[in-house]
C-alpha positions in Angstrom: 25.1 190.6 14.3 27.7 192.0 11.9 26.8 189.4 9.3 23.1 190.2 9.7 23.8 193.9 9.1 26.0 193.1 6.0 23.2 190.9 4.6 20.6 193.7 5.1 22.9 196.2 3.4 23.5 193.9 0.4 19.8 193.1 0.1 18.8 196.7 0.3 21.2 197.7 -2.5 20.3 194.7 -4.6 16.6 195.3 -4.4 17.0 198.7 -6.2 19.6 197.6 -8.7 16.9 197.3 -11.4 15.3 200.7 -10.7 18.3 202.9 -9.6 19.4 205.3 -12.3 22.1 207.1 -10.2 24.7 205.6 -7.9 27.1 207.5 -5.7 30.1 206.8 -3.4 31.0 209.2 -0.6 33.9 209.5 1.7 33.4 211.6 4.9 36.6 213.5 5.4 35.4 214.8 8.8 35.6 211.2 10.2 39.4 211.4 10.2 39.2 213.9 13.1 38.0 211.0 15.3 41.6 209.6 15.7 41.8 208.5 12.1 38.3 206.9 11.5 37.9 205.7 7.9 34.5 205.4 6.3 32.7 204.9 3.0 29.1 205.2 2.0 27.3 204.0 -1.1 23.9 205.2 -2.3 21.3 204.8 -5.0 18.6 207.1 -6.2 15.2 205.4 -6.1 13.1 208.4 -7.3 13.3 212.1 -7.8 13.3 212.9 -4.1 14.6 209.7 -2.5 17.9 207.9 -2.1 18.9 204.9 -0.1 22.3 204.7 1.6 24.6 202.0 3.1 27.8 202.7 4.8 30.6 201.5 7.1 33.2 203.1 9.3 36.3 201.5 11.0 38.9 202.8 13.4 41.5 200.2 14.3 44.0 202.6 15.8 45.4 202.8 19.4 47.8 205.6 20.2 50.4 205.8 22.9 51.2 202.1 23.6 54.6 201.3 25.0 56.5 198.2 23.8 58.0 197.1 27.0 58.7 193.4 26.5 59.6 192.3 22.9 56.3 193.3 21.4 54.3 192.4 24.5 52.3 195.2 26.2 52.8 194.3 29.9 52.3 197.7 31.6 49.1 199.8 31.7 49.7 203.1 29.8 47.7 206.0 31.2 48.6 208.0 28.0 47.0 205.6 25.7 44.2 207.0 23.5 41.7 205.2 21.3 38.4 205.5 19.5 38.3 202.1 18.0 35.1 201.1 16.3 33.2 199.3 13.6 30.0 201.0 12.4 27.4 199.7 9.9 24.4 201.7 8.8 21.5 201.6 6.2 19.1 204.4 5.6 17.3 206.8 3.3 17.4 210.5 2.5 14.7 212.8 1.3 15.6 215.6 -1.1 13.0 218.4 -1.6 14.4 219.4 -5.0 16.2 216.5 -6.7 18.4 213.6 -5.5 22.0 214.6 -4.9 21.4 218.4 -5.1 20.4 220.9 -2.5 19.0 220.3 1.0 18.3 216.8 2.4 17.0 215.1 5.5 17.8 211.5 6.4 17.3 208.6 8.8 19.1 205.4 9.3 19.5 202.2 11.4 22.9 201.8 12.9 25.0 199.2 14.7 28.3 200.1 16.4 30.9 198.0 18.2 33.2 200.4 20.1 36.3 200.7 22.4 37.1 204.2 23.3 39.1 205.9 26.0 41.9 208.1 27.2 40.7 211.1 25.1 38.5 213.2 27.4 38.8 211.0 30.5 41.2 208.5 31.9 38.6 205.7 31.7 37.9 203.5 28.8 34.5 202.1 27.6 33.8 199.2 25.2 30.5 197.6 24.1 27.9 197.4 21.4 25.2 200.0 20.4 22.1 199.7 18.2 19.8 202.6 17.2 18.4 205.0 14.8 20.2 208.1 13.4 18.8 211.3 12.0 20.7 213.9 10.0 20.3 216.9 7.8 22.5 218.8 5.4 23.2 220.3 2.0 24.8 218.8 -1.1 26.8 221.3 -3.2 27.2 220.4 -6.8 30.8 221.0 -7.8 31.0 219.4 -11.3 28.9 216.9 -13.3 30.0 213.9 -11.2 31.3 215.6 -8.0 29.4 216.9 -5.0 30.4 218.2 -1.5 28.0 217.3 1.3 27.7 219.2 4.5 25.6 218.0 7.5 25.1 217.1 11.1 23.5 214.1 12.7 22.6 212.4 16.0 21.5 209.0 17.0 19.5 207.4 19.7 19.2 203.8 20.9 20.4 201.2 23.3 23.9 200.2 24.4 25.5 197.4 26.4 28.9 198.6 27.8 31.8 197.9 30.2 33.8 200.8 31.7 37.5 200.2 32.7 39.7 202.4 34.9 42.1 203.1 32.0 42.4 202.3 28.3 45.0 199.5 28.8 44.1 198.0 32.1 41.4 195.4 32.9 40.0 196.9 36.1 36.2 197.1 35.6 34.6 200.1 37.3 31.1 199.9 35.7 29.0 197.8 33.3 25.5 197.7 32.2 22.9 198.6 29.6 21.3 202.0 28.9 19.4 204.2 26.4 21.3 207.1 24.8 21.0 210.1 22.6 24.4 211.2 21.2 25.8 213.4 18.4 26.6 210.9 15.6 28.5 212.7 12.9 29.7 215.8 11.3 29.5 215.4 7.6 32.0 216.9 5.1 31.8 214.3 2.4 33.4 214.2 -1.1 30.8 212.4 -3.3 31.3 210.9 -6.7 28.1 210.3 -8.7 28.0 207.7 -11.4 
């Protein structure tokens, strides 16, 4: 599935290479609040009021592990915290005034592989989620090539999950599939426009 999402991202960006006049790269600094999530997004203007976007986020970190046996983690650690994930998304934004300036509204398709736990509850959950995200915000022009984006988003879709008793033990307490509606992101992005 990850390869399919990557192919869709590359084809989407490649399809507009001949017509795109403006490209941008954005880093959402608000992602770091989620236990160090790193992310990047590329976009291309495809008209005065439209831009297409492709992005990825990753969080490989686990906090609170105890090294108890020469690098082997043999004991469950109830203090372990993690929000590990891989997220891939493609979408579009509509700009009422001009691309990369002022208010915007956007939609995207998104895939997420996740393993989170120990932050708000003692349980841990891992799985895959597919869905559509919706967001809105404002792009403040700072200089000729620099913008600051503000926004909020949510997403809805389907997830397949397994819930464990704690982040580092293998005791399954629930598993299944369900539909969801969740907050997706707070956006405070530094944007460089080519």
